[in-house]
C-alpha positions in Angstrom: 120.3 61.0 115.9 121.4 61.5 112.6 123.7 64.7 111.4 123.6 66.0 108.1 126.3 68.1 106.7 125.7 70.3 103.6 128.4 72.1 101.0 127.8 75.4 100.0 126.3 74.5 96.8 123.2 72.0 98.7 122.7 74.7 100.7 122.7 77.0 97.4 120.8 74.8 95.6 117.8 74.5 98.3 117.9 78.5 99.9 117.0 81.1 97.0 118.7 84.6 97.5 117.3 87.3 96.6 119.5 89.5 94.6 117.2 92.4 94.7 116.6 92.5 98.2 120.0 92.3 99.2 121.0 95.5 96.7 118.1 96.9 98.9 119.8 96.3 102.4 123.2 97.5 100.7 121.3 100.5 99.6 119.5 101.1 103.4 122.9 100.4 105.2 124.8 102.9 102.9 122.0 105.0 103.3 122.2 105.2 107.2 126.1 105.5 107.1 125.8 108.5 105.2 123.2 110.3 107.6 120.3 109.9 104.8 118.4 107.8 107.6 117.1 108.8 110.9 117.1 105.6 113.2 115.5 106.8 116.7 116.1 104.0 119.9 113.7 101.6 120.1 111.0 102.0 122.5 110.3 99.5 125.1 108.1 98.7 127.5 107.5 95.5 129.6 104.2 94.2 130.1 104.6 92.1 133.6 100.9 90.5 133.7 101.1 89.3 130.2 104.8 87.9 130.8 105.7 90.1 127.5 106.8 93.6 126.3 106.4 95.8 123.4 109.1 97.4 121.0 108.2 100.1 119.0 110.7 100.4 116.0 110.6 103.4 113.6 112.9 104.8 110.5 112.7 108.0 108.3 115.0 107.8 104.7 115.3 111.0 103.3 113.6 111.1 99.9 110.8 108.7 100.5 107.3 109.5 100.7 106.8 107.7 103.8 108.1 106.6 107.2 108.5 102.7 108.7 107.2 102.1 112.0 106.8 98.4 113.4 105.4 97.0 116.9 104.5 94.1 118.8 104.6 92.1 121.3 107.2 89.6 121.7 105.1 86.6 121.5 102.7 87.3 119.0 102.8 88.4 115.5 104.7 92.0 114.2 103.3 94.7 112.7 105.0 96.9 110.0 103.5 100.1 108.7 104.3 102.7 106.3 102.7 106.5 106.6 102.8 108.9 104.7 105.2 111.6 105.6 103.1 114.6 104.9 99.7 113.3 106.0 100.0 110.2 108.6 97.6 108.3 106.9 98.9 104.5 106.6 100.3 103.7 103.1 101.1 100.1 103.5 100.7 97.6 106.2 101.9 93.8 106.8 101.7 91.5 109.6 105.0 89.2 110.0 104.4 86.2 112.4 
């Protein structure tokens, strides 16, 4: 087995860093720390007959028109949705595999 060791510069040349995404993450954590975000505990339940479990996660950020929810079986893709706060209707929807 051959082991390749890369320098930081080589890794940075291979992997792009999205500065806008980093800024959004930093803002989200700052909002969480300041109390602007409601982040309830994860709802989790087992499905033994399928050797799986379902995790449901959600959050709410003050000042946004939608709230986020994600769910999925551990062995399958995760579904992520944004719902309008005032109507509960879907605003956006994605599947992350």
